[in-house]
TIRO-2110 file (N, C-alpha, C; in Angstrom, 1 decimal):
// TIRO-2110
59.7, 58.7, 178.9, N, 1, A
59.1, 59.9, 178.3, CA, 1, A
60.2, 60.9, 178.0, C, 1, A
61.1, 61.0, 179.0, N, 2, A
62.2, 62.0, 178.8, CA, 2, A
63.1, 61.7, 177.6, C, 2, A
63.4, 60.4, 177.4, N, 3, A
64.2, 60.0, 176.2, CA, 3, A
63.4, 60.3, 174.9, C, 3, A
62.1, 60.1, 174.9, N, 4, A
61.3, 60.4, 173.7, CA, 4, A
61.4, 61.9, 173.4, C, 4, A
61.3, 62.7, 174.4, N, 5, A
61.4, 64.2, 174.2, CA, 5, A
62.7, 64.6, 173.7, C, 5, A
63.8, 63.9, 174.2, N, 6, A
65.1, 64.3, 173.7, CA, 6, A
65.3, 63.9, 172.3, C, 6, A
64.7, 62.7, 171.9, N, 7, A
64.8, 62.3, 170.5, CA, 7, A
64.1, 63.2, 169.6, C, 7, A
62.9, 63.7, 170.0, N, 8, A
62.2, 64.7, 169.2, CA, 8, A
62.9, 66.0, 169.0, C, 8, A
63.6, 66.4, 170.1, N, 9, A
64.4, 67.6, 170.1, CA, 9, A
65.5, 67.5, 169.1, C, 9, A
66.2, 66.3, 169.2, N, 10, A
67.4, 66.1, 168.3, CA, 10, A
66.9, 66.1, 166.8, C, 10, A
65.8, 65.4, 166.6, N, 11, A
65.3, 65.4, 165.2, CA, 11, A
64.9, 66.7, 164.7, C, 11, A
64.3, 67.5, 165.5, N, 12, A
63.9, 68.9, 165.2, CA, 12, A
65.1, 69.8, 164.9, C, 12, A
66.1, 69.7, 165.7, N, 13, A
67.3, 70.4, 165.5, CA, 13, A
68.0, 70.0, 164.2, C, 13, A
68.0, 68.7, 163.9, N, 14, A
68.6, 68.2, 162.7, CA, 14, A
67.9, 68.7, 161.5, C, 14, A
66.6, 68.7, 161.5, N, 15, A
65.8, 69.3, 160.4, CA, 15, A
66.1, 70.7, 160.2, C, 15, A
66.2, 71.5, 161.3, N, 16, A
66.5, 72.9, 161.2, CA, 16, A
67.9, 73.1, 160.6, C, 16, A
68.8, 72.3, 161.0, N, 17, A
70.2, 72.4, 160.5, CA, 17, A
70.3, 72.1, 159.0, C, 17, A
69.6, 71.1, 158.6, N, 18, A
69.5, 70.7, 157.2, CA, 18, A
68.9, 71.8, 156.4, C, 18, A
67.8, 72.4, 156.9, N, 19, A
67.1, 73.5, 156.2, CA, 19, A
68.0, 74.7, 156.1, C, 19, A
68.8, 75.0, 157.1, N, 20, A
69.8, 76.2, 157.0, CA, 20, A
70.8, 75.9, 155.9, C, 20, A
71.3, 74.7, 155.9, N, 21, A
72.3, 74.3, 154.8, CA, 21, A
71.7, 74.5, 153.4, C, 21, A
70.4, 74.0, 153.3, N, 22, A
69.8, 74.1, 152.0, CA, 22, A
69.6, 75.6, 151.6, C, 22, A
69.2, 76.4, 152.5, N, 23, A
69.0, 77.8, 152.2, CA, 23, A
70.3, 78.5, 151.8, C, 23, A
71.3, 78.2, 152.6, N, 24, A
72.7, 78.8, 152.3, CA, 24, A
73.1, 78.3, 150.9, C, 24, A
72.9, 77.0, 150.6, N, 25, A
73.3, 76.5, 149.3, CA, 25, A
72.6, 77.2, 148.2, C, 25, A
71.3, 77.3, 148.3, N, 26, A
70.5, 78.0, 147.3, CA, 26, A
70.9, 79.5, 147.1, C, 26, A
71.2, 80.1, 148.2, N, 27, A
71.6, 81.5, 148.2, CA, 27, A
73.0, 81.6, 147.5, C, 27, A
73.8, 80.7, 147.7, N, 28, A
75.2, 80.7, 147.1, CA, 28, A
75.0, 80.5, 145.6, C, 28, A
74.1, 79.6, 145.2, N, 29, A
73.9, 79.3, 143.8, CA, 29, A
73.2, 80.4, 143.1, C, 29, A
72.4, 81.2, 143.7, N, 30, A
71.7, 82.3, 143.1, CA, 30, A
72.3, 83.7, 143.3, C, 30, A
73.5, 83.7, 143.9, N, 31, A
74.2, 85.0, 144.2, CA, 31, A
74.5, 85.7, 142.9, C, 31, A
74.1, 87.0, 142.8, N, 32, A
74.4, 87.8, 141.7, CA, 32, A
75.7, 88.6, 142.0, C, 32, A
76.4, 88.8, 140.9, N, 33, A
77.6, 89.6, 141.0, CA, 33, A
77.4, 90.9, 140.2, C, 33, A
78.2, 91.9, 140.5, N, 34, A
78.2, 93.2, 139.8, CA, 34, A
79.4, 93.3, 138.9, C, 34, A
79.1, 93.6, 137.6, N, 35, A
80.1, 93.7, 136.6, CA, 35, A
80.3, 95.2, 136.3, C, 35, A
81.5, 95.7, 136.3, N, 36, A
81.7, 97.2, 136.0, CA, 36, A
82.8, 97.3, 135.0, C, 36, A
82.7, 98.4, 134.3, N, 37, A
83.8, 98.7, 133.3, CA, 37, A
83.6, 100.1, 132.7, C, 37, A
84.5, 100.5, 131.8, N, 38, A
84.4, 101.8, 131.2, CA, 38, A
84.8, 101.6, 129.7, C, 38, A
84.0, 102.2, 128.8, N, 39, A
84.2, 102.0, 127.4, CA, 39, A
84.8, 103.3, 126.8, C, 39, A
85.9, 103.2, 126.1, N, 40, A
86.6, 104.3, 125.5, CA, 40, A
86.8, 104.1, 124.0, C, 40, A
87.1, 105.2, 123.3, N, 41, A
87.5, 105.2, 121.9, CA, 41, A
89.0, 104.8, 122.0, C, 41, A
89.4, 103.9, 121.2, N, 42, A
90.8, 103.5, 121.2, CA, 42, A
91.8, 104.6, 120.8, C, 42, A
91.4, 105.4, 119.7, N, 43, A
92.3, 106.4, 119.2, CA, 43, A
92.4, 107.6, 120.1, C, 43, A
91.3, 108.1, 120.6, N, 44, A
91.3, 109.3, 121.4, CA, 44, A
91.2, 109.2, 122.9, C, 44, A
90.9, 107.9, 123.3, N, 45, A
90.7, 107.6, 124.7, CA, 45, A
89.6, 108.4, 125.3, C, 45, A
88.7, 108.9, 124.5, N, 46, A
87.5, 109.6, 125.0, CA, 46, A
86.4, 108.6, 125.4, C, 46, A
85.6, 108.9, 126.4, N, 47, A
84.6, 108.0, 126.8, CA, 47, A
83.5, 107.9, 125.7, C, 47, A
82.9, 106.7, 125.7, N, 48, A
81.7, 106.5, 124.7, CA, 48, A
80.5, 106.3, 125.6, C, 48, A
79.6, 107.3, 125.5, N, 49, A
78.3, 107.2, 126.2, CA, 49, A
77.3, 106.5, 125.3, C, 49, A
76.3, 105.9, 125.9, N, 50, A
75.2, 105.2, 125.2, CA, 50, A
75.7, 104.0, 124.4, C, 50, A
76.8, 103.4, 124.7, N, 51, A
77.2, 102.2, 124.1, CA, 51, A
76.4, 101.1, 124.7, C, 51, A
76.2, 100.0, 123.9, N, 52, A
75.3, 98.9, 124.3, CA, 52, A
76.2, 97.8, 124.9, C, 52, A
75.8, 97.3, 126.1, N, 53, A
76.4, 96.2, 126.8, CA, 53, A
75.4, 95.1, 127.0, C, 53, A
75.6, 94.0, 126.4, N, 54, A
74.6, 92.9, 126.4, CA, 54, A
75.3, 91.6, 127.1, C, 54, A
74.5, 91.0, 128.0, N, 55, A
74.9, 89.8, 128.7, CA, 55, A
74.2, 88.6, 127.9, C, 55, A
75.0, 87.7, 127.3, N, 56, A
74.5, 86.6, 126.6, CA, 56, A
74.9, 85.3, 127.2, C, 56, A
74.0, 84.4, 127.3, N, 57, A
74.4, 83.1, 127.9, CA, 57, A
75.1, 82.2, 127.0, C, 57, A
76.0, 81.4, 127.5, N, 58, A
76.8, 80.4, 126.7, CA, 58, A
76.4, 79.0, 127.0, C, 58, A
76.4, 78.1, 126.0, N, 59, A
76.9, 78.3, 124.7, CA, 59, A
75.9, 78.7, 123.6, C, 59, A
74.6, 79.0, 124.0, N, 60, A
73.6, 79.3, 123.0, CA, 60, A
73.5, 80.8, 122.6, C, 60, A
74.2, 81.7, 123.3, N, 61, A
74.3, 83.1, 123.1, CA, 61, A
72.9, 83.8, 123.2, C, 61, A
72.0, 83.2, 124.0, N, 62, A
70.7, 83.8, 124.2, CA, 62, A
70.9, 85.1, 125.1, C, 62, A
70.0, 86.1, 124.8, N, 63, A
70.1, 87.4, 125.5, CA, 63, A
69.5, 87.2, 126.9, C, 63, A
70.3, 87.7, 127.9, N, 64, A
69.9, 87.6, 129.3, CA, 64, A
69.4, 89.0, 129.8, C, 64, A
70.3, 90.0, 129.6, N, 65, A
69.9, 91.4, 130.0, CA, 65, A
70.9, 92.3, 129.3, C, 65, A
70.7, 93.6, 129.4, N, 66, A
71.6, 94.6, 128.8, CA, 66, A
71.4, 96.0, 129.5, C, 66, A
72.5, 96.8, 129.3, N, 67, A
72.5, 98.2, 129.8, CA, 67, A
73.2, 99.0, 128.8, C, 67, A
73.1, 100.4, 129.0, N, 68, A
73.9, 101.3, 128.2, CA, 68, A
74.9, 102.0, 129.1, C, 68, A
76.0, 102.4, 128.5, N, 69, A
77.0, 103.1, 129.2, CA, 69, A
76.6, 104.6, 129.5, C, 69, A
77.1, 105.1, 130.5, N, 70, A
76.7, 106.5, 130.9, CA, 70, A
77.6, 107.5, 130.1, C, 70, A
77.4, 108.8, 130.3, N, 71, A
78.1, 109.8, 129.5, CA, 71, A
79.7, 109.6, 129.6, C, 71, A
80.1, 109.2, 130.8, N, 72, A
81.6, 109.1, 131.0, CA, 72, A
82.1, 107.7, 130.6, C, 72, A
81.2, 106.9, 129.9, N, 73, A
81.6, 105.6, 129.4, CA, 73, A
81.5, 104.4, 130.4, C, 73, A
81.2, 104.7, 131.6, N, 74, A
81.1, 103.7, 132.6, CA, 74, A
79.8, 103.0, 132.6, C, 74, A
79.8, 101.7, 133.0, N, 75, A
78.5, 100.9, 133.1, CA, 75, A
78.6, 99.9, 134.3, C, 75, A
77.4, 99.5, 134.7, N, 76, A
77.3, 98.5, 135.8, CA, 76, A
76.2, 97.5, 135.4, C, 76, A
76.5, 96.3, 135.5, N, 77, A
75.6, 95.2, 135.1, CA, 77, A
75.7, 94.1, 136.1, C, 77, A
74.5, 93.6, 136.6, N, 78, A
74.5, 92.5, 137.5, CA, 78, A
74.2, 91.2, 136.7, C, 78, A
74.8, 90.1, 137.2, N, 79, A
74.6, 88.8, 136.6, CA, 79, A
74.5, 87.6, 137.6, C, 79, A
73.7, 86.6, 137.3, N, 80, A
73.6, 85.4, 138.1, CA, 80, A
74.8, 84.5, 137.8, C, 80, A
74.9, 83.4, 138.6, N, 81, A
75.9, 82.4, 138.2, CA, 81, A
75.7, 81.8, 136.8, C, 81, A
76.7, 81.5, 136.2, N, 82, A
76.6, 80.9, 134.8, CA, 82, A
77.8, 81.3, 134.0, C, 82, A
77.8, 80.8, 132.7, N, 83, A
78.8, 81.1, 131.7, CA, 83, A
78.3, 82.1, 130.7, C, 83, A
78.9, 83.2, 130.6, N, 84, A
78.3, 84.3, 129.8, CA, 84, A
79.3, 84.9, 128.8, C, 84, A
78.8, 85.5, 127.8, N, 85, A
79.5, 86.3, 126.9, CA, 85, A
79.0, 87.8, 127.0, C, 85, A
79.9, 88.7, 127.2, N, 86, A
79.5, 90.1, 127.3, CA, 86, A
79.9, 90.8, 125.9, C, 86, A
78.8, 91.3, 125.3, N, 87, A
79.0, 92.0, 124.0, CA, 87, A
78.9, 93.5, 124.2, C, 87, A
80.0, 94.2, 123.7, N, 88, A
80.0, 95.7, 123.9, CA, 88, A
80.1, 96.3, 122.5, C, 88, A
79.1, 97.2, 122.2, N, 89, A
79.1, 97.7, 120.8, CA, 89, A
78.6, 99.1, 120.8, C, 89, A
79.0, 99.8, 119.7, N, 90, A
78.5, 101.2, 119.5, CA, 90, A
78.7, 101.5, 118.0, C, 90, A
77.7, 102.2, 117.4, N, 91, A
77.7, 102.4, 116.0, CA, 91, A
78.9, 103.2, 115.6, C, 91, A
79.5, 102.7, 114.5, N, 92, A
80.8, 103.3, 114.0, CA, 92, A
82.0, 102.7, 114.6, C, 92, A
81.9, 101.7, 115.4, N, 93, A
83.0, 101.1, 116.1, CA, 93, A
82.9, 99.6, 116.0, C, 93, A
84.0, 98.9, 116.0, N, 94, A
84.0, 97.4, 116.0, CA, 94, A
83.4, 96.9, 117.4, C, 94, A
82.8, 95.7, 117.4, N, 95, A
82.2, 95.1, 118.6, CA, 95, A
83.3, 94.3, 119.3, C, 95, A
83.3, 94.4, 120.7, N, 96, A
84.2, 93.7, 121.5, CA, 96, A
83.4, 92.7, 122.3, C, 96, A
84.1, 91.5, 122.6, N, 97, A
83.4, 90.5, 123.4, CA, 97, A
84.3, 90.1, 124.6, C, 97, A
83.7, 89.8, 125.7, N, 98, A
84.4, 89.3, 126.9, CA, 98, A
83.6, 88.1, 127.4, C, 98, A
84.4, 87.0, 127.7, N, 99, A
83.7, 85.8, 128.3, CA, 99, A
83.9, 85.9, 129.8, C, 99, A
82.9, 85.3, 130.5, N, 100, A
82.8, 85.4, 132.0, CA, 100, A
82.2, 84.1, 132.6, C, 100, A
82.9, 83.6, 133.6, N, 101, A
82.3, 82.4, 134.3, CA, 101, A
82.1, 82.9, 135.7, C, 101, A
80.8, 82.7, 136.1, N, 102, A
80.4, 83.2, 137.5, CA, 102, A
79.9, 82.0, 138.3, C, 102, A
80.5, 81.8, 139.5, N, 103, A
80.0, 80.7, 140.3, CA, 103, A
80.0, 81.2, 141.8, C, 103, A
79.8, 80.3, 142.7, N, 104, A
79.7, 80.7, 144.1, CA, 104, A
81.0, 81.2, 144.8, C, 104, A
82.1, 81.0, 144.0, N, 105, A
83.4, 81.5, 144.6, CA, 105, A
83.8, 82.8, 143.9, C, 105, A
83.0, 83.3, 142.9, N, 106, A
83.3, 84.6, 142.3, CA, 106, A
83.2, 85.7, 143.2, C, 106, A
84.1, 86.7, 143.1, N, 107, A
84.0, 87.9, 143.9, CA, 107, A
82.7, 88.7, 143.6, C, 107, A
82.2, 89.4, 144.6, N, 108, A
80.9, 90.1, 144.4, CA, 108, A
81.0, 91.2, 143.3, C, 108, A
82.2, 91.7, 143.1, N, 109, A
82.3, 92.8, 142.1, CA, 109, A
83.4, 92.4, 141.1, C, 109, A
83.1, 92.3, 139.8, N, 110, A
84.0, 92.0, 138.7, CA, 110, A
84.4, 93.3, 138.0, C, 110, A
85.6, 93.7, 138.0, N, 111, A
86.1, 94.9, 137.3, CA, 111, A
86.7, 94.5, 136.0, C, 111, A
86.0, 95.0, 134.9, N, 112, A
86.6, 94.7, 133.5, CA, 112, A
87.5, 95.8, 133.1, C, 112, A
87.6, 96.9, 133.9, N, 113, A
88.5, 98.0, 133.5, CA, 113, A
88.1, 98.8, 132.3, C, 113, A
89.1, 99.3, 131.6, N, 114, A
88.9, 100.0, 130.3, CA, 114, A
88.8, 99.1, 129.2, C, 114, A
87.7, 99.3, 128.4, N, 115, A
87.5, 98.5, 127.2, CA, 115, A
87.5, 99.5, 126.0, C, 115, A
88.5, 99.3, 125.1, N, 116, A
88.6, 100.2, 124.0, CA, 116, A
88.0, 99.7, 122.7, C, 116, A
87.2, 100.5, 122.1, N, 117, A
86.5, 100.1, 120.9, CA, 117, A
87.3, 100.8, 119.7, C, 117, A
87.5, 100.1, 118.7, N, 118, A
88.2, 100.6, 117.5, CA, 118, A
87.3, 101.1, 116.5, C, 118, A
87.6, 102.2, 115.8, N, 119, A
86.7, 102.7, 114.8, CA, 119, A
86.6, 101.7, 113.7, C, 119, A
85.3, 101.5, 113.2, N, 120, A
85.1, 100.6, 112.1, CA, 120, A
85.3, 101.3, 110.8, C, 120, A
86.5, 101.0, 110.2, N, 121, A
86.9, 101.7, 109.0, CA, 121, A
85.9, 101.5, 107.8, C, 121, A
85.5, 100.2, 107.7, N, 122, A
84.6, 99.9, 106.6, CA, 122, A
83.2, 100.6, 106.8, C, 122, A
82.7, 100.6, 108.0, N, 123, A
81.4, 101.3, 108.2, CA, 123, A
81.5, 102.8, 108.0, C, 123, A
82.6, 103.4, 108.5, N, 124, A
82.8, 104.8, 108.3, CA, 124, A
82.9, 105.2, 106.9, C, 124, A
83.6, 104.3, 106.1, N, 125, A
83.8, 104.6, 104.7, CA, 125, A
82.5, 104.5, 104.0, C, 125, A
81.6, 103.6, 104.4, N, 126, A
80.3, 103.5, 103.7, CA, 126, A
79.3, 104.6, 104.1, C, 126, A
79.6, 105.3, 105.2, N, 127, A
78.6, 106.3, 105.6, CA, 127, A
79.1, 107.7, 105.4, C, 127, A
80.2, 107.9, 104.6, N, 128, A
80.6, 109.2, 104.3, CA, 128, A
79.6, 109.9, 103.4, C, 128, A
79.3, 111.1, 103.8, N, 129, A
78.3, 111.9, 103.0, CA, 129, A
79.0, 113.1, 102.4, C, 129, A
78.9, 113.2, 101.1, N, 130, A
79.6, 114.3, 100.4, CA, 130, A
78.5, 115.2, 99.9, C, 130, A
78.7, 116.5, 100.3, N, 131, A
77.8, 117.5, 99.9, CA, 131, A
78.5, 118.5, 99.0, C, 131, A
77.8, 118.9, 98.0, N, 132, A
78.4, 119.9, 97.1, CA, 132, A
77.5, 121.1, 97.0, C, 132, A
78.2, 122.3, 97.0, N, 133, A
77.5, 123.5, 96.9, CA, 133, A
76.8, 123.6, 95.5, C, 133, A
75.7, 124.2, 95.3, N, 134, A
75.1, 124.4, 94.0, CA, 134, A
75.9, 125.3, 93.2, C, 134, A
75.9, 125.1, 91.8, N, 135, A
76.8, 125.9, 90.9, CA, 135, A
76.4, 127.3, 90.9, C, 135, A
75.1, 127.6, 91.0, N, 136, A
74.6, 129.0, 90.9, CA, 136, A
73.6, 129.2, 92.0, C, 136, A
73.7, 130.4, 92.7, N, 137, A
72.8, 130.8, 93.7, CA, 137, A
72.4, 132.2, 93.4, C, 137, A
71.1, 132.5, 93.3, N, 138, A
70.6, 133.8, 93.1, CA, 138, A
69.8, 134.2, 94.3, C, 138, A
70.2, 135.3, 95.0, N, 139, A
69.5, 135.8, 96.2, CA, 139, A
69.3, 137.4, 96.0, C, 139, A
68.1, 137.8, 95.7, N, 140, A
67.9, 139.2, 95.6, CA, 140, A
68.6, 139.7, 94.3, C, 140, A
69.4, 140.7, 94.5, N, 141, A
70.1, 141.3, 93.4, CA, 141, A
71.5, 140.8, 93.2, C, 141, A
71.8, 139.6, 93.9, N, 142, A
73.2, 139.0, 93.9, CA, 142, A
73.1, 137.7, 93.2, C, 142, A
74.0, 137.5, 92.3, N, 143, A
74.2, 136.2, 91.6, CA, 143, A
75.6, 135.6, 92.0, C, 143, A
75.6, 134.4, 92.6, N, 144, A
76.9, 133.8, 93.0, CA, 144, A
77.1, 132.5, 92.3, C, 144, A
78.3, 132.4, 91.7, N, 145, A
78.7, 131.2, 91.0, CA, 145, A
79.8, 130.4, 91.8, C, 145, A
79.6, 129.1, 91.9, N, 146, A
80.6, 128.3, 92.6, CA, 146, A
81.5, 127.7, 91.6, C, 146, A
82.8, 128.3, 91.6, N, 147, A
83.8, 127.9, 90.6, CA, 147, A
84.1, 126.5, 90.6, C, 147, A
84.1, 125.8, 91.7, N, 148, A
84.5, 124.4, 91.8, CA, 148, A
83.5, 123.5, 91.0, C, 148, A
82.4, 124.0, 90.6, N, 149, A
81.4, 123.2, 89.9, CA, 149, A
81.7, 123.2, 88.4, C, 149, A
82.8, 124.0, 88.0, N, 150, A
83.1, 124.1, 86.6, CA, 150, A
84.6, 123.7, 86.4, C, 150, A
84.9, 122.9, 85.4, N, 151, A
86.2, 122.4, 85.2, CA, 151, A
87.1, 123.5, 84.5, C, 151, A
88.1, 123.9, 85.2, N, 152, A
89.2, 124.7, 84.7, CA, 152, A
90.5, 124.3, 85.3, C, 152, A
91.6, 124.5, 84.6, N, 153, A
92.9, 124.1, 85.1, CA, 153, A
93.4, 125.0, 86.2, C, 153, A
94.2, 124.5, 87.1, N, 154, A
94.8, 125.3, 88.2, CA, 154, A
95.6, 126.4, 87.5, C, 154, A
95.4, 127.6, 88.0, N, 155, A
96.1, 128.8, 87.5, CA, 155, A
95.5, 129.4, 86.2, C, 155, A
94.3, 128.9, 85.9, N, 156, A
93.6, 129.4, 84.7, CA, 156, A
93.2, 130.8, 84.8, C, 156, A
93.1, 131.5, 83.7, N, 157, A
92.7, 132.9, 83.7, CA, 157, A
91.2, 132.9, 84.1, C, 157, A
90.9, 134.0, 84.8, N, 158, A
89.5, 134.2, 85.3, CA, 158, A
88.5, 134.2, 84.1, C, 158, A
89.0, 134.7, 83.0, N, 159, A
88.1, 134.8, 81.8, CA, 159, A
87.7, 133.3, 81.4, C, 159, A
88.7, 132.4, 81.5, N, 160, A
88.4, 131.0, 81.1, CA, 160, A
87.2, 130.4, 81.9, C, 160, A
87.2, 130.8, 83.2, N, 161, A
86.2, 130.3, 84.1, CA, 161, A
84.8, 131.0, 83.7, C, 161, A
84.9, 132.3, 83.5, N, 162, A
83.7, 133.0, 83.2, CA, 162, A
83.0, 132.5, 82.0, C, 162, A
83.8, 132.1, 81.0, N, 163, A
83.2, 131.6, 79.7, CA, 163, A
82.4, 130.3, 80.0, C, 163, A
82.7, 129.6, 81.1, N, 164, A
81.9, 128.4, 81.4, CA, 164, A
80.7, 128.6, 82.2, C, 164, A
80.5, 129.9, 82.7, N, 165, A
79.3, 130.1, 83.5, CA, 165, A
78.0, 130.1, 82.6, C, 165, A
76.9, 129.6, 83.1, N, 166, A
75.7, 129.6, 82.3, CA, 166, A
75.2, 131.0, 81.9, C, 166, A
75.0, 131.2, 80.7, N, 167, A
74.5, 132.5, 80.2, CA, 167, A
75.6, 133.5, 80.0, C, 167, A
76.8, 133.2, 80.3, N, 168, A
77.9, 134.1, 80.2, CA, 168, A
78.6, 134.1, 78.8, C, 168, A
78.9, 135.3, 78.3, N, 169, A
79.6, 135.5, 77.0, CA, 169, A
80.6, 136.6, 77.1, C, 169, A
81.7, 136.4, 76.5, N, 170, A
82.7, 137.5, 76.4, CA, 170, A
83.0, 137.7, 74.9, C, 170, A
82.7, 138.9, 74.4, N, 171, A
82.8, 139.2, 73.0, CA, 171, A
84.2, 139.6, 72.6, C, 171, A
84.4, 139.9, 71.4, N, 172, A
85.8, 140.2, 70.9, CA, 172, A
86.4, 141.4, 71.6, C, 172, A
85.5, 142.3, 72.1, N, 173, A
86.0, 143.5, 72.8, CA, 173, A
86.3, 143.2, 74.2, C, 173, A
86.1, 142.0, 74.7, N, 174, A
86.3, 141.7, 76.1, CA, 174, A
85.2, 142.0, 77.0, C, 174, A
84.0, 142.4, 76.5, N, 175, A
82.9, 142.7, 77.3, CA, 175, A
82.2, 141.4, 77.8, C, 175, A
81.9, 141.4, 79.1, N, 176, A
81.2, 140.3, 79.7, CA, 176, A
79.7, 140.5, 79.8, C, 176, A
78.9, 139.6, 79.3, N, 177, A
77.5, 139.7, 79.5, CA, 177, A
77.0, 138.4, 80.1, C, 177, A
76.0, 138.5, 81.0, N, 178, A
75.3, 137.4, 81.6, CA, 178, A
73.8, 137.5, 81.1, C, 178, A
73.4, 136.5, 80.3, N, 179, A
72.0, 136.5, 79.8, CA, 179, A
71.8, 137.8, 79.0, C, 179, A
72.8, 138.3, 78.3, N, 180, A
72.6, 139.5, 77.5, CA, 180, A
72.8, 140.8, 78.2, C, 180, A
73.0, 140.8, 79.5, N, 181, A
73.2, 142.0, 80.2, CA, 181, A
74.7, 142.2, 80.5, C, 181, A
75.2, 143.4, 80.1, N, 182, A
76.6, 143.7, 80.3, CA, 182, A
77.0, 143.8, 81.8, C, 182, A
78.2, 143.2, 82.1, N, 183, A
78.7, 143.4, 83.5, CA, 183, A
80.1, 144.0, 83.4, C, 183, A
80.3, 145.1, 84.0, N, 184, A
81.5, 145.8, 83.9, CA, 184, A
82.5, 145.6, 85.1, C, 184, A
81.9, 145.2, 86.2, N, 185, A
82.7, 144.9, 87.4, CA, 185, A
82.3, 143.6, 88.0, C, 185, A
83.3, 142.7, 88.4, N, 186, A
83.0, 141.5, 89.1, CA, 186, A
84.2, 141.2, 90.0, C, 186, A
84.0, 140.4, 91.0, N, 187, A
85.0, 140.1, 92.0, CA, 187, A
85.0, 138.6, 92.2, C, 187, A
86.1, 138.1, 92.7, N, 188, A
86.2, 136.7, 93.2, CA, 188, A
86.6, 136.8, 94.6, C, 188, A
86.3, 135.7, 95.4, N, 189, A
86.5, 135.8, 96.8, CA, 189, A
87.9, 136.1, 97.2, C, 189, A
88.9, 135.6, 96.5, N, 190, A
90.3, 135.7, 96.8, CA, 190, A
90.7, 137.2, 96.8, C, 190, A
89.9, 138.0, 96.1, N, 191, A
90.2, 139.5, 96.1, CA, 191, A
89.9, 140.2, 97.4, C, 191, A
89.1, 139.5, 98.2, N, 192, A
88.6, 140.2, 99.4, CA, 192, A
89.4, 139.7, 100.6, C, 192, A
90.1, 140.6, 101.3, N, 193, A
91.0, 140.2, 102.3, CA, 193, A
90.3, 139.6, 103.5, C, 193, A
89.2, 140.1, 103.9, N, 194, A
88.5, 139.5, 105.1, CA, 194, A
87.6, 138.4, 104.8, C, 194, A
87.6, 137.9, 103.5, N, 195, A
86.9, 136.8, 103.0, CA, 195, A
85.3, 136.9, 103.1, C, 195, A
84.9, 138.1, 103.5, N, 196, A
83.4, 138.4, 103.4, CA, 196, A
83.0, 138.4, 102.0, C, 196, A
81.8, 137.9, 101.7, N, 197, A
81.3, 137.8, 100.4, CA, 197, A
80.8, 139.2, 100.0, C, 197, A
81.5, 139.9, 99.2, N, 198, A
81.2, 141.2, 98.8, CA, 198, A
81.4, 141.3, 97.3, C, 198, A
80.9, 142.3, 96.7, N, 199, A
81.2, 142.6, 95.3, CA, 199, A
80.8, 144.0, 94.9, C, 199, A
81.4, 144.6, 93.9, N, 200, A
81.0, 145.9, 93.5, CA, 200, A
79.7, 145.9, 92.7, C, 200, A
78.9, 146.9, 92.9, N, 201, A
77.6, 147.0, 92.2, CA, 201, A
77.9, 147.3, 90.7, C, 201, A
77.2, 146.5, 89.9, N, 202, A
77.5, 146.7, 88.5, CA, 202, A
76.4, 147.6, 87.9, C, 202, A
76.6, 147.9, 86.6, N, 203, A
75.8, 148.9, 85.9, CA, 203, A
74.3, 148.6, 85.9, C, 203, A
74.0, 147.3, 85.8, N, 204, A
72.5, 147.0, 85.7, CA, 204, A
71.9, 146.8, 87.0, C, 204, A
72.6, 147.2, 88.1, N, 205, A
72.0, 147.1, 89.5, CA, 205, A
72.1, 145.7, 90.1, C, 205, A
72.8, 144.8, 89.5, N, 206, A
73.0, 143.5, 90.1, CA, 206, A
74.4, 143.3, 90.6, C, 206, A
74.6, 142.2, 91.4, N, 207, A
75.9, 141.8, 91.8, CA, 207, A
76.3, 140.5, 91.2, C, 207, A
77.6, 140.3, 91.0, N, 208, A
78.1, 139.1, 90.5, CA, 208, A
79.3, 138.7, 91.5, C, 208, A
79.2, 137.5, 92.1, N, 209, A
80.2, 137.0, 92.9, CA, 209, A
80.7, 135.6, 92.4, C, 209, A
82.0, 135.4, 92.3, N, 210, A
82.5, 134.1, 91.9, CA, 210, A
83.2, 133.5, 93.1, C, 210, A
82.7, 132.3, 93.5, N, 211, A
83.4, 131.6, 94.6, CA, 211, A
84.4, 130.7, 94.0, C, 211, A
85.6, 130.7, 94.5, N, 212, A
86.7, 129.8, 93.9, CA, 212, A
87.6, 129.3, 95.0, C, 212, A
87.7, 127.9, 94.9, N, 213, A
88.7, 127.3, 95.8, CA, 213, A
90.0, 127.1, 95.1, C, 213, A
90.0, 127.3, 93.8, N, 214, A
91.3, 127.1, 93.0, CA, 214, A
91.9, 128.5, 92.8, C, 214, A
93.2, 128.5, 92.5, N, 215, A
93.9, 129.7, 92.3, CA, 215, A
93.6, 130.1, 90.8, C, 215, A
93.1, 131.3, 90.7, N, 216, A
92.8, 131.9, 89.4, CA, 216, A
93.6, 133.1, 89.2, C, 216, A
94.0, 133.4, 87.9, N, 217, A
94.7, 134.6, 87.6, CA, 217, A
93.8, 135.8, 87.5, C, 217, A
END
């Protein structure tokens, strides 16, 4: 009877031992690691917040999980054992990739360090938005002309520009009229030292301002 009890005890201990080994093996196989890094602009070394970090399985590149970088560019991502591709992207910048192999011998924390994203020159070129000021703006008793909207040579006389303004005429006596109304005084921005948009009041109670980025005589 005593020998039978001893055999049962040994069998029970053996089963418990095997169970512990199986649990430890499974835990080792399913151990998650923490991946950390910081995303920066290559040129300025400024952090990139809200960048996208995706964990893709290899070799099929299936999506596993993803996170976004914080305001200071740092991110934290957990991953199970396996072979992965880490995709790091942000609009206006080229995409970076990192390969990663995780197994039961991998350290619990993987530091990727600083990851620099380069500006995407092609994308930036395609998304340039050019805005032009309107050639004529009328507000109340003020009429403003944008000289850059009219073709004149550098250093051209102001009269040459005025002749191109809609409704403007200069007669043989040198009198300037806009839509038939004579204008005796007008100013261009370069005449005003503080660059405030001002003009002298003209005889018909209206103002004329000429905005010019070119040098006019």
